[in-house]
Structure formats: C-alpha cells, structure tokens
Backbone as CSV, one residue per row, in Angstrom:
resi,resn,N_x,N_y,N_z,CA_x,CA_y,CA_z,C_x,C_y,C_z
1,VAL,-21.442,40.360,83.635,-20.825,40.653,82.342,-20.578,39.343,81.602
2,GLN,-20.917,39.327,80.334,-20.677,38.140,79.517,-20.007,38.545,78.215
3,LEU,-19.083,37.707,77.776,-18.408,37.911,76.507,-18.577,36.658,75.661
4,GLN,-18.820,36.843,74.380,-19.039,35.726,73.479,-18.218,35.923,72.223
5,GLU,-17.321,34.976,71.975,-16.503,35.025,70.776,-17.242,34.393,69.605
6,SER,-16.985,34.882,68.420,-17.521,34.258,67.210,-16.488,34.389,66.102
7,GLY,-16.460,33.388,65.243,-15.487,33.377,64.172,-15.756,32.244,63.221
8,PRO,-14.928,32.079,62.190,-15.214,31.135,61.111,-14.925,29.681,61.443
9,GLY,-14.115,29.426,62.456,-13.791,28.051,62.797,-12.659,27.460,61.971
10,LEU,-12.778,27.554,60.666,-11.791,26.971,59.766,-11.358,28.049,58.785
11,VAL,-10.068,28.223,58.634,-9.528,29.264,57.766,-8.475,28.669,56.853
12,LYS,-8.498,29.072,55.603,-7.496,28.584,54.660,-6.180,29.314,54.880
13,PRO,-5.077,28.657,54.607,-3.766,29.299,54.767,-3.677,30.586,53.961
14,SER,-3.045,31.553,54.535,-2.784,32.883,53.961,-3.994,33.808,53.971
15,GLN,-5.177,33.280,54.321,-6.352,34.148,54.387,-6.324,34.978,55.669
16,THR,-7.272,35.900,55.768,-7.408,36.719,56.962,-8.531,36.182,57.834
17,LEU,-8.189,35.970,59.095,-9.144,35.514,60.097,-9.743,36.727,60.780
18,SER,-11.048,36.680,61.069,-11.669,37.767,61.806,-12.519,37.181,62.926
19,LEU,-12.174,37.554,64.148,-12.905,37.106,65.330,-13.584,38.297,65.981
20,THR,-14.809,38.080,66.423,-15.579,39.143,67.060,-15.953,38.745,68.473
21,CYS,-15.859,39.700,69.359,-16.276,39.504,70.744,-17.473,40.407,71.011
22,THR,-18.584,39.798,71.377,-19.794,40.546,71.711,-19.927,40.609,73.223
23,VAL,-20.064,41.823,73.728,-20.097,42.040,75.166,-21.510,42.397,75.613
24,SER,-21.950,41.817,76.706,-23.219,42.188,77.322,-22.997,42.409,78.810
25,GLY,-23.746,43.323,79.352,-23.637,43.602,80.776,-22.635,44.680,81.127
26,ASP,-21.929,45.204,80.157,-20.990,46.301,80.356,-20.794,46.959,78.998
27,SER,-20.342,48.202,79.003,-20.073,48.913,77.768,-18.586,48.916,77.480
28,ILE,-18.207,48.659,76.230,-16.793,48.665,75.880,-16.202,50.070,75.905
29,THR,-17.056,51.077,76.089,-16.553,52.448,76.213,-16.565,52.932,77.655
30,ALA,-16.960,52.076,78.574,-17.007,52.471,79.983,-15.602,52.710,80.512
31,ASN,-15.475,53.695,81.357,-14.157,54.019,81.907,-13.569,52.878,82.718
32,GLY,-12.277,52.760,82.628,-11.563,51.843,83.508,-11.414,50.433,82.995
33,ALA,-11.926,50.135,81.802,-11.845,48.769,81.293,-10.957,48.692,80.064
34,VAL,-10.324,47.553,79.921,-9.562,47.214,78.719,-10.105,45.882,78.231
35,TRP,-10.220,45.739,76.923,-10.821,44.533,76.329,-9.778,43.864,75.446
36,GLY,-9.575,42.575,75.668,-8.454,41.964,74.977,-8.702,40.549,74.503
37,TRP,-7.648,40.037,73.869,-7.668,38.683,73.300,-6.451,37.894,73.764
38,ILE,-6.707,36.628,74.054,-5.636,35.667,74.238,-5.955,34.470,73.356
39,ARG,-4.960,33.639,73.135,-5.218,32.383,72.451,-4.402,31.288,73.103
40,GLN,-4.885,30.073,72.962,-4.206,28.927,73.531,-4.053,27.843,72.473
41,PRO,-2.871,27.727,71.881,-2.618,26.637,70.938,-2.656,25.294,71.663
42,PRO,-2.812,24.211,70.951,-2.881,22.899,71.591,-1.645,22.594,72.432
43,GLY,-1.849,22.205,73.655,-0.762,21.767,74.516,0.147,22.862,75.019
44,THR,-0.271,24.103,74.927,0.592,25.196,75.378,-0.164,26.135,76.315
45,GLU,0.579,27.054,76.895,-0.032,28.055,77.760,-0.704,29.128,76.907
46,PRO,-1.685,29.836,77.483,-2.309,30.940,76.746,-1.301,32.040,76.424
47,GLU,-1.516,32.674,75.287,-0.655,33.773,74.833,-1.511,35.028,74.708
48,TRP,-1.046,36.124,75.293,-1.766,37.387,75.132,-1.487,37.928,73.737
49,LYS,-2.536,38.343,73.048,-2.409,38.793,71.669,-2.577,40.300,71.518
50,GLY,-3.533,40.892,72.213,-3.732,42.327,72.067,-4.954,42.794,72.828
51,ALA,-5.111,44.120,72.862,-6.223,44.690,73.604,-6.562,46.061,73.058
52,ILE,-7.755,46.518,73.442,-8.199,47.862,73.071,-8.810,48.489,74.303
53,ASP,-8.510,49.753,74.537,-9.050,50.380,75.737,-10.284,51.214,75.408
54,THR,-10.818,51.878,76.428,-12.093,52.558,76.236,-11.985,53.778,75.336
55,SER,-10.771,54.273,75.125,-10.588,55.406,74.210,-10.392,54.947,72.773
56,GLY,-10.269,53.631,72.585,-10.034,53.097,71.253,-8.577,52.839,70.929
57,SER,-7.682,53.127,71.864,-6.263,52.831,71.648,-6.032,51.329,71.772
58,SER,-5.159,50.799,70.930,-4.934,49.355,70.922,-3.477,49.022,71.208
59,TYR,-3.255,47.807,71.673,-1.959,47.323,72.123,-1.806,45.889,71.632
60,TYR,-0.583,45.531,71.231,-0.408,44.225,70.610,0.815,43.498,71.147
61,ASN,0.739,42.188,71.073,1.911,41.348,71.297,2.844,41.558,70.108
62,PRO,4.098,41.875,70.321,5.025,42.115,69.198,5.133,40.935,68.239
63,SER,4.797,39.746,68.718,4.924,38.570,67.857,3.971,38.604,66.674
64,LEU,2.946,39.468,66.755,1.986,39.524,65.661,2.519,40.290,64.462
65,LYS,3.525,41.111,64.643,4.271,41.731,63.539,3.371,42.318,62.469
66,ASN,2.524,43.227,62.846,1.673,43.965,61.890,0.632,43.095,61.207
67,ARG,0.302,41.964,61.771,-0.729,41.091,61.189,-2.118,41.413,61.696
68,THR,-2.237,42.317,62.649,-3.540,42.564,63.230,-3.747,44.035,63.553
69,SER,-5.015,44.420,63.679,-5.384,45.771,64.091,-6.766,45.680,64.732
70,ILE,-6.777,45.607,66.056,-8.037,45.431,66.767,-8.937,46.647,66.551
71,SER,-10.197,46.382,66.273,-11.158,47.465,66.076,-12.378,47.222,66.944
72,ARG,-13.283,48.189,66.945,-14.483,48.031,67.736,-15.670,48.664,67.034
73,ASP,-16.850,48.165,67.375,-18.112,48.733,66.911,-18.906,49.078,68.163
74,THR,-18.874,50.334,68.525,-19.521,50.718,69.785,-21.027,50.604,69.713
75,SER,-21.599,50.701,68.518,-23.053,50.578,68.399,-23.526,49.158,68.678
76,LYS,-22.630,48.184,68.441,-22.964,46.777,68.702,-22.293,46.254,69.968
77,ASN,-21.503,47.108,70.607,-20.759,46.701,71.796,-19.885,45.474,71.502
78,GLN,-19.151,45.560,70.417,-18.301,44.463,69.963,-16.886,44.981,69.684
79,PHE,-15.909,44.099,69.806,-14.575,44.395,69.321,-14.065,43.190,68.546
80,THR,-13.195,43.481,67.596,-12.823,42.478,66.605,-11.312,42.336,66.510
81,LEU,-10.892,41.085,66.357,-9.482,40.759,66.136,-9.329,40.189,64.741
82,PRO,-8.784,40.962,63.791,-8.444,40.371,62.503,-7.018,39.850,62.569
83,LEU,-6.728,38.823,61.814,-5.381,38.265,61.784,-5.089,37.832,60.361
84,SER,-4.145,38.494,59.740,-3.848,38.210,58.340,-2.826,37.093,58.202
85,ALA,-2.702,36.597,56.977,-1.703,35.572,56.650,-1.761,34.390,57.601
86,VAL,-2.944,33.828,57.742,-3.130,32.710,58.668,-2.249,31.528,58.280
87,ALA,-1.691,30.888,59.281,-0.817,29.733,59.093,-1.129,28.700,60.174
88,PRO,-0.574,27.487,60.058,-0.844,26.460,61.075,-0.549,26.919,62.498
89,ARG,0.407,27.823,62.675,0.754,28.278,64.015,-0.388,29.060,64.672
90,ASP,-1.376,29.481,63.869,-2.507,30.244,64.403,-3.634,29.352,64.895
91,THR,-3.525,28.042,64.694,-4.529,27.131,65.225,-4.531,27.201,66.744
92,ALA,-5.693,27.529,67.314,-5.776,27.732,68.753,-7.232,27.963,69.143
93,VAL,-7.474,27.960,70.442,-8.732,28.470,70.972,-8.501,29.935,71.324
94,TYR,-9.340,30.786,70.828,-9.216,32.225,71.035,-10.271,32.674,72.049
95,TYR,-9.823,33.464,73.021,-10.707,33.967,74.070,-10.651,35.491,74.103
96,CYS,-11.805,36.101,74.373,-11.806,37.533,74.633,-12.162,37.749,76.091
97,GLY,-11.652,38.848,76.634,-11.864,39.101,78.052,-11.806,40.574,78.370
98,ARG,-12.117,40.878,79.618,-12.119,42.241,80.120,-11.137,42.368,81.275
99,ARG,-10.406,43.458,81.292,-9.572,43.773,82.446,-10.117,45.019,83.111
100,LYS,-10.545,44.848,84.348,-10.967,45.994,85.147,-10.203,45.935,86.466
101,GLU,-10.516,44.936,87.239,-9.682,44.605,88.395,-9.169,43.195,88.145
102,GLY,-8.138,43.112,87.333,-7.680,41.810,86.871,-8.418,41.393,85.605
103,TRP,-7.884,40.400,84.938,-8.495,39.923,83.702,-9.590,38.918,84.057
104,THR,-10.803,39.426,84.082,-11.983,38.615,84.291,-13.199,39.443,83.991
105,PRO,-14.240,38.889,83.330,-14.362,37.491,82.908,-13.768,37.252,81.522
106,TRP,-13.772,36.008,81.127,-13.411,35.599,79.772,-14.609,34.936,79.113
107,GLY,-14.619,34.964,77.785,-15.619,34.210,77.066,-15.299,32.731,77.098
108,GLN,-16.155,31.935,76.513,-15.959,30.487,76.535,-14.937,30.028,75.504
109,GLY,-14.573,30.917,74.569,-13.555,30.583,73.584,-14.153,30.075,72.288
110,THR,-13.396,30.290,71.221,-13.801,29.769,69.926,-12.591,29.129,69.255
111,GLN,-12.786,27.935,68.749,-11.704,27.187,68.121,-11.481,27.692,66.696
112,VAL,-10.229,27.920,66.375,-9.848,28.286,65.015,-8.838,27.272,64.516
113,ASN,-9.100,26.721,63.356,-8.197,25.747,62.744,-7.767,26.227,61.376
114,ASP,-6.484,26.079,61.101,-5.977,26.298,59.756,-6.280,25.048,58.929
115,SER,-6.786,25.219,57.763,-7.274,24.071,57.000,-6.195,23.321,56.225
116,SER,-4.948,23.730,56.383,-3.882,23.044,55.628,-3.633,21.659,56.172
C-alpha cells in the first residue's frame, strides 16, 4: 500500500488549503480501514487532524473548529483535507495514512508554508 500527498506548498494567509492523498494498493472503501491526516509543525510532535472511514463518515480534531471537512473521490481512490483561513500556525508537514491494524503506512509528507 502506498499513499502520496499533494498540495500547493505555499498558501497565502486566510486562503483555503487543499491537500489530496492518493492511495494505491488498497481501496479507500475497503472494509476495516480508516484514512487520516496528521501534521507536524516545525520542532513539535505530530498532531492528528482528522480521518474518514470506509462509509464516508469523518472525524476531526476539535482544534480545527469547523475549518475542515474531509472528503473523498472513490473513483480516483483519493481523499482530501481542505483547511480554511490558513494562518502561520498551519505551517507544517502534512501526512496521510491508513489505520487498519495500527496507523501504517504513511505517505512521505508534503510541506505547507504560509506565505506571510
């Protein structure tokens, strides 16, 4: 199973960031899996941000406060993390991953920087 994150890299303050995770080797609708996002700001531990399960139900870190709504495109085997009102605190490496028996594997990550 492989996951690959993609995104804009640089985002202007207050804009909406959209990150996509493309999955190969497994189906995002397969039973028993949850697909999620974490991020790691510079010099800190990773933070869990949210996830979507095989039925399409989503779960979020309360700290996001209605700034996101994870979606998926089953025809492309992708799921997406939008994040509105981007600010410097959102600068981080963002990773997508799968939880089946533990959270593994993860993608290689994509760097997102606020341009302020």
